[in-house]
C-alpha positions in Angstrom: 168.7 64.3 115.4 165.7 64.6 116.9 162.2 63.1 115.7 160.6 66.5 115.7 163.3 67.9 113.4 163.3 64.8 111.3 159.4 65.4 111.4 159.7 68.9 110.4 162.4 68.1 107.4 159.9 65.6 105.9 157.4 68.3 105.8 159.6 70.8 104.4 160.9 68.7 101.5 157.4 68.5 100.3 157.2 72.1 99.6 157.9 73.5 96.4 161.0 75.1 95.1 164.8 74.2 96.4 165.8 73.5 99.6 169.3 73.7 101.6 170.3 71.7 104.7 172.9 72.8 106.7 175.0 70.4 108.9 173.6 67.4 106.5 175.9 64.6 108.1 174.4 65.2 111.4 171.7 62.7 110.5 172.5 61.3 107.0 170.8 58.1 107.0 167.4 59.3 108.3 167.7 62.2 105.8 168.4 59.8 103.0 165.2 57.9 104.0 163.1 60.9 103.8 164.3 62.1 100.7 163.7 58.5 99.3 160.2 58.3 100.6 159.5 61.9 99.3 161.1 61.0 96.0 163.9 63.6 96.1 166.6 61.4 96.4 167.9 62.0 92.7 167.7 65.6 93.0 169.9 66.3 96.1 173.6 67.1 96.3 176.0 67.5 99.1 179.0 69.4 100.0 181.4 69.5 102.8 183.8 71.9 103.6 183.2 74.2 100.9 185.8 76.8 100.2 188.3 75.1 102.2 191.4 73.3 100.8 189.3 70.0 101.2 186.3 70.5 99.6 184.4 67.6 98.6 181.6 67.6 96.0 178.9 64.9 96.0 176.5 64.9 93.0 175.1 62.0 94.3 174.2 61.0 98.1 174.6 57.4 97.0 178.3 58.4 96.8 179.1 60.3 100.1 180.4 58.0 102.8 178.8 57.4 106.0 181.3 59.6 108.0 182.5 63.2 107.0 182.5 66.4 107.7 180.7 68.4 110.5 180.7 71.2 107.8 178.3 69.8 105.3 175.5 71.6 102.9 173.4 69.6 101.1 170.8 71.2 98.4 167.7 69.3 97.3 165.9 70.1 94.2 
């Protein structure tokens, strides 16, 4: 993920309200770091392959494996 996109994400995470990150697996390590830095890591959940037979729901980002589906969506509260 480009540094510009990560910078934008870092700014947006600080805005009020719920955020939705599409294709969240693209740079999961950077995303986790930003969420920890902003104090929102514990309020994030991730779904892979939503609505498909292999759907996986992660209530904690600590449980998300390093590799996963391209079709992932993260909700940050």
